[in-house]
Every structure is written in structure tokens, then in C-alpha cells.
N, C-alpha and C positions, 0 to 999 in steps of 0.2 A: 095703290097709286103710286107710294113713295115709290116702293121697289122697283116697279117697272122704271121709273124718272131713272133711278139712280142704275138699272141695267142700261138704260139708253146711253147714260152721262160715259159707263165704260166703255161700252161699245167706242163710241164715239170717238173716245180719248185713246183709243187703243190702237185706234188707225185703220178701223178694218173697212172704213166704207173709201169711199173712191172721192177724188178731186171734185171740185163743181166740174159739170160739163163744159167743154171749152178750154178745159186746163191743160198747159202743155207740159206736165209733170210723166218720167216715164217712173216703171217700176222701182229702179235705182234710186231715184231722188230722197232726201234726206226727207223724213215725215216727224222733225221732232218742231218744239214751238221755239220762237225767241222770246229771251225774256220777257221784253216789251209786252209781247202779245200772251205769251203764258200766265204770267202773272193773273191778268182778269181774267182771265179761261179759268182758272184753277179756283181762283175767288168763284166764279161763278158756279162751277160745278159742287162746291161747297153747298151756296148758298141754294143750288138746288135740290139737293141732299136734304136740305132743312125745311124744305116748301119755302123758301122765301123767294118766291118768283120775281117779285119787284124788282131787288139788290140784284138778280139774276142777269135780267135782262140791262140794268144799268153797266154792269160787269162789262156784259157785252157788247154795248154800245161802244164801252171804252177800250175794248181790242178794235173794234171796227175803227176808230180814231186812228190806230195807229198806220202811218204813212205805208210802212214798207212792211207787209204781210205776203206771206207768201200763198201762193192760190189753194194752199193744203189747209193752212191756217184761217184763212176764208171762209173754204168749205165746210170745217168744221164748227166754227162759231154758227154759218148759216144755219147747221143741221142742231145745234143746242138751240138759238132762237126758238126755233121751229118745235123742238119737245116742251119750250115754257109755254108757247101760245098755245 
């Protein structure tokens, strides 16, 4: 089970998924995380790898609390939350 979750996180963070439905990003848009969002998302990915799902959800909630997220960041955060639940 841990290998599957790790693989999911790797795919999510590599940017292979599209942005959330209705997002207005074009293929040329930058798919990088801001440091304010990237730090808790990175911590969440590490917690998922360690099967610490409660901490991962807490980290993802912190990332969602950042007011200036891109649609891409929001999409990845929600996808990661779905993989934990």
C-alpha cells in the first residue's frame, strides 16, 4: 500500500494531472509551487510516505489556508487529500 501511495504522490507532484475543472490555465502556465504552499505540500508528501496520514491532512489544510494559491496548487492539494482519505 505504501508503494502505491508514494507513486501517487510522485505523479501528482510531477504535474501530470490537469488543473481543477473550470481552472483557466493554459498549457504554457507555470506549474511551480510558491514557497508558502510548497512547504506544507512537501511536508504532507513526506508524511504520506511515512504513513502518517493525520499529519499529512494537517499539512494539506495548512496549504489550503494560503489565500493566494494558483488553480494548479489547489488541484494538487485536493488530489493529495483524496489519496489520503
